[in-house]
C-alpha positions, 0 to 999 in steps of 0.5 A: 676138334676146332671151335668155330665161331694213421700209424695208430689207426693202422695198429687197430686195423691189422687185426680186423677181418670180417668173414669171407665174402666173394669178390664182385669181380670173380677170378674164375670167369667162365668165358662164353665160347662158340659151340664146338664143331669139327673143323680143321680149317679154323685157327682158334686163338685165346686173346685179350686183343679187341675185335679191331685187331682181330678183324685186321689180322684175320682179313690180312692173314686169310688172304695170304698164299700160305693160309690158302695153301693150308686150307685155313678159312677162318680164325676164331677168337676166345676171350677171358678177362682173368688168368683163371679164364685163360687157364680154363680155355688153354687146359681144356683139350676140347677147346683146341686152342692153337695160339695165345695172343695178347695180354702182356708178359706177366699173363704169359709167364703165368700161363707158362708156369701152369704148363699151358704153353707149348715150346716152339720146336720148329728150328727154322721158325725159331732161327728166323725169330731169333735173327729178326726179333731183338732179345730186348728193347729198351731193357725189356725182354721180347722173348721167353725161353724155358729152363731147357732153352726152348722158345716159349713166347715172342713179343710181336708188338711193343708199347710204352705206358703213360698218360694222355692229357686233355689240354682243354680240361687242364686249362679249364681247371687251371691244372698243370700238365703232369710229367710224373706219376707222383704228381698225379697223387698230389692235392693239386689234382683233386678238384671237387667231389663231383669232378674227377681230374683223372681216369684209372682202370680197375685192374681186374678188367685192364691189363695195360692199367695193371702194368702201369700200377706194377711200374709205379710199385717198382719205380717207388717201392712197395710202400710208397707205391701203394701210397701214391696209387691210393692218392691217385685213386682219390683224385680219380674216377675208376673205370671198368676197362682201358677203353672207357678210361681212354674215352673219358679223357678224349671226351673231356670228362677228365683231364688225365687218363692212364693209357698205353701208348697206342691209346694215346695215339688214337686219342690224339687223332680223335681229339687234337687237344689231347697229348700222350706223355711218357712219364720222365724216367718212370715207364717201361717198354712192354712186349705183346706176346704170342705163343702156342697153346699146350693143346694146339690142334694143328701146329703147322697151321698155328706156325703159319700164322706166327710166320706171317705175324713176324714177316714185314707184311704181318708187322705192317698190319700193326700200323693200320689206322685204328690199330696204331701199334708199334711193331717189334721189328723196325723193318716194318717202317721200311715198307711202303706202308711204313714209310707213310707212318711218320708219327708212329715212327717218331713214337717208336724211336722215342720209345726205344730211347726212353730211359725207363726203370729197371723192371723185374718181370718175375717180380711182376708175375709173382705179385700179379694177383695181389696187385690186381685185387688189393687195388680193386678192394682198397681203391675201387670198392672203397672209392666213394669213402676214399674220395670223401676222406681225401677231399675232407683232408684237402678242404681242412688244409686249404681252410687252415683247419689243419697245418701241413705237418698234420696233413702229411701225417694223415696222407701217410696213414691214408696210403698205408698198405696192410702187408709188407713187400715180403709178405705179399709174395707168400700171400700171392701164392695162397691167393692163387691156389685157394679161392676160399683163402682169396675171398678171405683176403679180399674181405680183409683188404676191404675192411682194412681200407674202409676202417682206415678211411672212415677213422681218418674222416672221423678224426677230422670231423668227429662225424661218421662218413656219409659214404656206405660203410659196413657195420663194424663189430662193436669192439672195433667201433669203440676202439676207433671212437676212443682213438679219435680224441688222441689223434685230434690232439695232434691237430695244429692250427 
């Protein structure tokens, strides 16, 4: 059936856990789906692609002779923001999901690990894809084969990850144009409590920003990566998704936004004073996958869309103004439409020539949920407190109330992560397998971060923060207050 339509402080904090509370962003979202009606003329696709992409490909594909021959009259797109939401859709036979499309390799690897993707067994199609789609681009895998060698997913578009800057905003506040992720974590990009220099997306709500955070963790290592992201977060506003994150820089609300490449291209067209930047030797190329769903209802019709998507005609749809995506096949640029897309072809070649970091896709998948929800609970959920503490540190440094040595000590403590790299893998397994355990970890991470930021602020001022902070058990409150005189002795004017 088809569906239609501070080192010392850290020692104090590692034992701090307040009972389990459910996260604000549930990992078990229940997507709103159309009412099921029997209709074998409809392709059903679970996706993270936006409606612009959906509409462009629906119009183009349904007009093809092959779609008409097979009697395909519509394409219905189901959306879910989380892995669990995708799982619910893909594992339910009554949903009859034919294809999974868009969301990044980590998401698709997770779905494959859960047995929710079906290998492509059409040898003609497999041979065509293997002949025309590169196995890797700039070191990044464009396909996944299972242990038996069967083709599971194929990238149909590529992207780089970086940031888009608004030159008017940077000029207004006298900020330099950044070229690396680490620069964005410096005090230079803290303006004042009311103005944020950067926009970052909350990872449960944006796949592309999550991939940026995974890049930073692999480029700098687990501990330094989290330190950088914590300070970046302190310089930033946190936005609910990649669209809002991009809009902030286009409108001049911030000067720098985390963006995938095509959002940078769109931003440049909407505001010529913006510019997309690939961080020097600190990015990767990412493939945008598509795969058959485990409960594909009509494989012939699903394969027809795959055939179209990997044809020159289908690949050129990515070049449509408003989409501005880079196709996986260079031959799309040799078509009449492709010949008119000089700016995108320059970006395509710049992307292929990018000296990116070695990126471990398996590691990214095995740490995915910890990355998403540790960020959400320690940076997003504690954002006012984080910014207040970071702002106080910078103010006291500028006023010479503290010196650079002490500031660096506090900076190191601010970004301390409460689990080792090795522990994170085991925690990710627990997190994804038991919702109650996940809720306990989320509560622990929020309390760890909140107590840490609050203790640093009190060490500097002798006063509690004005940002909301949950009441601590008296034993921990006393311990933190007792530690402040010891910490303050370290201050040097």
